[in-house]
C-alpha positions in Angstrom: 221.6 119.2 214.8 222.7 117.7 211.5 220.3 117.4 208.6 221.0 115.8 205.2 219.0 115.8 202.0 219.6 113.7 198.9 217.9 112.8 195.6 219.0 109.2 195.4 217.9 108.5 191.8 215.7 105.5 192.3 216.7 102.4 190.5 217.9 104.2 187.4 221.1 103.0 185.7 222.7 99.6 185.6 224.2 99.6 189.0 221.4 100.6 191.4 222.2 97.8 193.9 225.8 98.9 194.1 224.7 102.5 194.3 222.5 101.6 197.2 225.5 100.2 199.1 227.4 103.5 198.5 224.3 105.5 199.6 224.3 103.6 202.9 228.0 104.2 203.5 227.8 107.9 202.5 225.0 108.5 205.0 226.8 106.6 207.7 230.0 108.6 207.2 228.1 111.9 207.5 226.3 110.9 210.8 223.1 113.0 210.3 220.3 113.0 212.8 217.8 113.5 210.0 217.9 112.5 206.4 215.5 113.5 203.6 215.4 111.4 200.5 213.8 112.0 197.1 213.3 109.6 194.2 213.6 106.8 196.8 212.0 103.5 195.7 209.3 101.1 196.8 208.7 97.7 195.2 206.1 95.3 196.5 206.2 95.3 200.3 209.8 96.7 200.4 211.0 100.3 200.5 214.5 101.6 200.2 213.8 103.7 203.3 213.1 100.5 205.4 216.4 99.0 204.2 218.4 102.2 205.0 216.7 102.5 208.3 217.6 99.0 209.3 221.2 99.3 208.2 221.7 102.8 209.8 219.7 102.3 213.0 217.3 105.1 212.0 213.5 105.3 212.0 212.1 105.4 208.4 208.9 106.8 206.9 208.0 106.8 203.2 205.3 108.5 201.1 204.6 108.3 197.4 204.7 111.6 195.5 204.9 112.7 191.9 208.2 111.6 190.5 209.8 110.4 187.3 208.7 106.9 186.3 211.1 104.0 186.9 211.7 101.7 183.9 210.4 98.8 186.0 206.6 99.1 186.2 206.6 97.4 189.6 208.8 100.2 191.1 207.4 103.5 192.3 209.3 106.5 193.6 208.6 108.8 196.4 209.9 110.6 199.5 211.4 109.3 202.7 212.7 110.6 206.0 215.2 108.8 208.3 215.4 109.9 212.0 217.8 109.0 214.8 215.0 110.1 217.2 211.7 108.4 218.0 209.0 110.0 215.8 206.1 111.7 217.5 204.2 111.5 214.2 204.5 111.4 210.4 202.2 112.8 207.7 201.8 112.9 203.9 200.8 116.5 203.2 199.3 117.5 199.8 200.9 120.6 198.2 199.4 120.7 194.7 198.2 118.0 192.3 200.1 114.8 193.0 203.0 116.5 194.6 203.2 116.1 198.4 205.5 116.9 201.3 206.4 114.3 203.9 206.4 115.6 207.5 208.1 113.9 210.5 207.8 115.3 214.0 209.9 114.9 217.1 209.7 116.4 220.5 212.3 119.1 221.2 212.1 120.2 224.8 208.7 121.9 225.3 207.9 122.2 221.6 208.1 120.1 218.4 210.5 120.0 215.5 208.9 119.3 212.1 211.2 118.0 209.4 209.7 118.3 205.9 210.8 117.0 202.5 209.5 117.4 199.0 210.5 117.3 195.4 209.0 120.0 193.2 208.1 119.7 189.5 211.2 119.1 187.4 210.1 120.1 183.9 211.6 123.3 182.6 208.2 124.7 181.4 206.4 123.9 184.6 207.2 127.0 186.6 203.5 127.7 187.3 203.2 124.2 188.8 206.3 124.7 191.0 204.9 128.1 192.2 201.6 126.3 193.1 203.6 123.7 195.0 205.6 126.4 196.8 202.4 128.1 197.8 201.2 124.9 199.4 204.6 124.4 201.1 204.6 128.0 202.5 201.1 127.5 203.8 202.1 124.3 205.6 205.3 125.8 207.0 203.4 128.9 208.3 200.8 126.6 210.0 203.4 124.4 211.7 205.5 127.3 212.9 202.7 129.5 214.1 202.8 128.0 217.6 206.6 128.4 217.9 207.5 124.9 216.7 210.7 124.6 214.8 210.5 123.7 211.1 213.2 122.5 208.8 212.5 121.9 205.0 214.9 119.8 202.9 214.5 118.6 199.4 215.0 118.7 195.7 213.3 122.0 194.7 214.3 121.9 191.0 215.0 125.6 190.8 218.2 127.8 191.4 218.1 130.3 194.2 217.4 133.3 191.9 214.2 131.8 190.5 210.8 133.1 191.7 209.9 129.7 193.3 212.9 129.9 195.7 212.5 133.6 196.3 208.9 133.0 197.4 210.1 130.3 199.8 212.8 132.6 201.2 210.0 134.9 202.3 209.4 132.6 205.2 212.5 130.4 205.3 216.2 130.9 205.7 218.6 129.2 203.2 221.2 127.3 205.2 223.6 127.3 202.3 223.3 130.9 201.2 226.6 132.3 202.6 229.6 131.9 200.3 231.8 130.5 203.1 229.2 127.7 203.8 227.5 127.6 200.4 226.7 124.1 199.2 227.7 124.6 195.6 226.2 122.9 192.6 224.2 119.9 193.6 223.3 119.0 190.0 226.7 119.2 188.2 227.9 118.5 184.7 230.8 116.8 186.3 228.5 114.0 187.4 228.6 111.2 184.8 225.0 110.3 185.3 223.8 113.7 184.1 222.4 113.9 180.6 223.9 116.4 178.2 222.2 119.8 178.1 220.1 119.4 181.2 218.4 122.7 181.9 219.3 122.7 185.6 222.9 121.5 185.2 225.6 123.3 187.2 223.0 124.7 189.6 222.2 124.3 193.3 218.7 122.9 193.3 218.8 120.9 196.5 218.3 122.8 199.7 218.0 122.8 203.5 215.9 125.6 204.7 214.8 126.6 208.2 212.3 129.0 209.8 214.1 131.7 211.7 213.5 131.8 215.5 211.6 134.6 217.1 214.7 136.8 217.2 215.0 136.5 213.5 218.3 134.6 213.7 218.9 130.9 213.5 222.6 131.2 214.2 225.4 130.0 211.9 224.5 127.1 209.6 227.4 125.2 208.2 226.7 123.3 204.9 228.6 121.1 202.6 228.2 118.4 199.9 228.8 114.7 199.8 228.2 111.9 197.3 231.0 112.6 194.8 232.9 109.3 194.4 231.8 106.8 197.0 230.7 104.2 194.5 234.1 102.9 193.3 235.1 106.4 192.1 231.6 107.3 190.8 228.9 109.2 192.6 226.0 107.1 194.1 223.4 109.3 192.5 222.9 112.0 189.8 222.5 114.6 192.6 225.1 115.4 195.3 223.9 115.3 198.9 223.6 118.4 201.0 224.4 118.3 204.7 223.8 121.2 207.1 224.6 121.7 210.8 221.7 123.8 212.0 221.4 125.4 215.5 218.2 124.1 217.0 217.1 125.5 220.3 214.8 123.4 222.5 
């Protein structure tokens, strides 16, 4: 099953409408069954998730979460999930403070698959806050997987793989991009023209797709890659690159 995660950078920059078109075409080209979005916008009664869902033929859900503030006070940012399958349910799950995870559930044979997305705290000196958010996420994953349901987590975790936040997550989850031959590379790259100079996370992999190992301890071979480099007239559609993973999912 193909999963995709992407921080789509809200309405920042001068060309957000054009970037939106490039986001649509990038997702369409990758043909994912599930998409997790962070820093996706809502304004009035409209959400970017609804627009994407309508254009891509996918079911959308959206939830507000703690995010950077958009320059437009009428725009708020949050999380979204797009699914090619009918959703059995969706839920906004508190992790810590104002940070949440968005959960979408589908039926997969005799059990469920839960797809979670979140965006952890992005400030450099907020490691304690990220660890608290990770604790909430680990508790949620453990609860959902206890009955044998499959769980996939995707999002902008704002920490490289060698940081304590990610190491704690990897106590219960497997990193789909951990192997060099399938490694996803830097998702927050200084080659991206939208990145500010001297960003503390630049040239790091901070966007992940993680999965709970099955009862045998092996999820099989996950193939991961990046997209979103130049689809907007030679420019990336966001300040992050998208991560895509083909994950073996047994029913």
